[in-house]
N, C-alpha and C positions, 0 to 999 in steps of 0.2 A: 384628401385635404381638407383640411380642416376650416369649414365652412359658417360655424355657430355667427349669428349676429351679435356687434358690439352691441352692448347697453350703452344709448347714446348718451346717460349720464355720464359714462365713463367716456365718452369720445370727447365727450365738451369740457372734462376736466384734466386730460390730456392736451387738451389745444388750451387750455389755463394755463397749465404749464410752461408750454410753448412760448408763448408770447408773453415771458418775463424777457425774453431774450435782450443784450442791448442791439441798439440800432443807431444810424448815423442822424441825430439831434433827436432821437427819441421819436422820426418819422414811422416806425411799424409798417414799413412796407410789405406785409404780407397780404396772404388769404389762402385760407383753408379751406378744403372739401373732404368728405369723407363720403365713403361708397357702402352700404351696409353690405350690399352681395357680395361685392371680392374683398371686404373687409381693407378698404386702402382710403389712405389719406393720400391727396394731394398738396401739396406748394406752389402755390403761384406766385409771382411778382404784382405789387399793387403800384403802376406806373406812375400815375395820380400823386403815389408821394416821394418820387424819383427827385433829386435835385440837379438840375441841368448844368448847375455854374459850378460847384462843388465837386457832383459827383458825374460828370457828364459821360461815363462809358457804363454808367449802372455800378460800378466792382462797386462800391461801396453798399449797396442797396442789396447789391449778393451776401456780401458776407454777413450784414443783418440776416436773411434770411435763412443764412446757412446756420447759424447762431440760434433761432429758433428750431430750423428740423434738428440739430443738439438737442436740443430740450425736449421735442416729441420723441423721440428716439429713449431717451434718460427717461421721460414718462414713463411709454409705454416698458419699460423693461422693467420698473420698479413695478409697474402693475402686474407681471408678471408672462410680458410676452417679447418674443424674440420678433424684431421686425425684418422686413428686406427690401434696399432702396434703393431706388433708381433714380440717378443724375441727367436733368433735361431730358426726359423719358419720350417725347415728342421734339424733332427737329424742328417742325414746320410750326411748332408754337413756343418762341423762345421764352416767352411771360411764364410757361412750365418747366416751373422749377427742380422738383421732384415726386418722384412718389414714392410712398413708405406703406406695404403690406404688411398687414399683420399674422404673424403667423402663430400656431395654440400657444395658449395659456401655458404657461412652465415648461415650453419645450425649449431648453438649452439655450436660456436666457442668459442675455448678456451681464456679468454680475456686475463686471467693470463700471458697465454704465449704470444700473439700477444704486450700485453704492454712489455716484454723485445725485441723487434726486434730491437729498437735506437741502444741497446748497440752490436749488431751483430757483426759489421764492428768498433766498436770503443774500444771495448775490446783486449788489447794487452799487454802481459805480462810486466811487468816491473821489471828489474832489478837496480833500482836506487834506491837511499837512501828514506824513507818514515819518517816524522816528527813523534814525541812524540805523537801526538794527540788521544785519545784514540775513540775507535770505539763506538757510544751510545748503550745502552743496549737494546732499542727499535729495533736497528738496527742488532743488534748481534742476537735478537729473528728471526728478518724478515727473515734472511740470513737462520738459524737454518730449518725452518719452511721452506722455499725453499727445501734444499737438501730434507727434511722429504715426499715431495710432491712427490719425485724420487723414494724413497724407502732406503733412506741413513740417516747417523747420521751426520748430523755438530758437534762439541764441540771444543769449546773454549777453549785453553791450559791455567791453571793456574799453578803459581810455587806452589810446587817444582817440578809437572811433566813437565810444559815448559822449565824448567833446563834441565830436565834428558833426552829429546826430541832434545834439542839442543845439547848436548854431546854425544848421538846418530849420528845426522848430522854429526858432525865433525868424530867421529869414522871411518862412511862410506866414507866420503870423503878419509882419507886415504887409506880404503880398495881398494878406487876406483884407488886410486895413483898408486897402486902397482901391478894392475892387468892390466898386458900388451893389452891381449882383450878387456876392458871395453875401455883403453884408445885407441886403435884403431878405436874403435865401433863409441864414440864421434867423436872422427876426422874425420870419416868418414861424419859425420853430421854436421860439422863446416867449414865453409867458408871463407875465407880474399877475400873481395869483390872486392879487386885489381885485385887478379890474378883471380879469377874465378865472374865477373861480372854478369853472364848472368843466375847462378843458382837460382830455383825456388823451392827450397825447402832447409832444413836444416834452421842450427841458425849461423845467418849470425855476423861478426865481430863486426858492429855498434851494434847491439844486446844485445852482451855482458854485459852492463852495465859497471861500474867502476869499478877498485879495491877495497877492503875492505881493509880500512886503521885502521879502529877504528868501534868497533860495536860490535853487537852479531847476529844480521839480518844473517839467512843461506842463502848462494844463489851457487847453482853450480857456479864452475867459467871454462866456455866451453875454455877457451885457454887453459885448460889443464895444461902442463909443458911449453907451449910457452905463445909468446906474441902476444899483438895487436897491432900493429904503434897508434902510438896518446891517446891508453887510460890512463886516469886519474885514480887517487885514489880519495877515498871519505871516509865519515865520513857515517857509518847507524846506525841506531836507535839501541838502548841501550836496550829497552826491546820493540822485535818485538813480535808483536802482529799474534799469527799463532795458525789452528785450523787442526785439525785431521777429514778426510772423511772415514767414516766406515760403513760397511752392516754387518749384521748379517750373514749371511753364505760369500762362497768364491767360489764361481763357475764363471764360465763365463756369465750367466746372470745376475750376483751382479755385477760383473765388467762392464757390461754395463749401471749396472741402476746405478752405482754409476759415470759413464764418464756424465750422463746424471743430474746426482744432481751436479758435481761440476759443468758445464757448466752454469747450471743454477742458482749458486752461483755466479759466476762471473760475469753473465749477470747484477743480481741484483744489485752487487757490486760494476759496472762500472756506471750505472744510480746513486746510492747513491753517487757518486765521490768516490771510492774508487780504488785502484791499486793492484793487486796482483801478486803472483809470487809465485813459486811450489819449495818446497824441498821433493824431489821424494827419494835422495839418500839410508836413511837406508830401507823404504820401500822396496828395489831393494836387501835389504842382509836378508833371511828368518832370520839367530840369532839374526838380530836385528829388523826386523820387529814385530815381536811378545811383544817387551818390548813397542813398540809405544804405546798401550792403556794406557788407565789413570786406577793405578792401584786400584784406589777407586772405579771409577763410569764405567767406559770403558767395551764395551761389544763389541763383532765382530769382525772384520777383518779390519787393519786400511790401505786404497789403496793410500789416500796420504796426506802429510802436506803441508797446503796453509799461506803462509802469506799474510796476509790483513794489508791494513792501506792507510793513507793519503798520497799521494805524485804523481808524472806522470807519464801517461799510457807510457807504452815502447812504441818503433818504431814497425812500420808496418815490419812484415816479409815475406817473400815472401811465396807464394801458386801456387799450379801448376794449369795450367788452366783448365776451366769445362770441356772441349773437352778430357782431358788426363784422365779424373774420372769419366766419363759418357756416358753409353749407353741408345739411347732412340730405342724401337722396338712396332713394332704396337700392 
């Protein structure tokens, strides 16, 4: 077995890549450990960053941590290391989500993961309008295969199911506006960057995107009932290209697989010139979530509705420093 100690600088670089992952309201609900002797990373849930109103089961938290886990694997592969990953390694410690052991450098490295690395720090959620240009079928197939590699199903929505999903998103937005607890939770994770210039988490006002003047694209309005200074209006796409991400079962391990699949899809999409955003509103309401499945072909449990298309990548949003989210032990 390869036992050479990994340089701490590289350990921190790998985690710096991992934490660029998306998470619900950019809460960054993760914590990493690294044990030098065993060359093993651990990924734990930071439950102080959970959202009991919008995410009472912590499914969304697991998705974000799964995305960070995929980034860690990509970064390790780029650095020349093969990884062995165990999900939920301790049944008595449910907050311990994964253990990732690094094997010998340059030994059977997963090139398909390493090739995604250029997108890790370039992927940003885009809440801007996309063009009406259609994603080619071969790229759709590649994105679907990318999700399948992580044990999830990506399905591009077609009419009339797409129209049903758009209606569900609208209904969910209405539910959210009437739920004071969810409103307060969203305000907790959004920031006026003039009043709070030094925040390192949440969604800053410059990342809200423009208000929708026309179009059917689904967007969460992080301004809520308030306003954001200098925010413009824009016309969005009339025929948004949406895809659902699902797994056959609905356990915490499946949520982690879905999060890894989500990030793998997003990284490939970024490399191929696509931008993306999320429509999680109906997934957050159990009575709406089950209707999201395609009535003819759908199976399993939907975890995310993705909006993909050709448009600008969103702005970089803040991240906590590596020193805040990583502990290295001997």
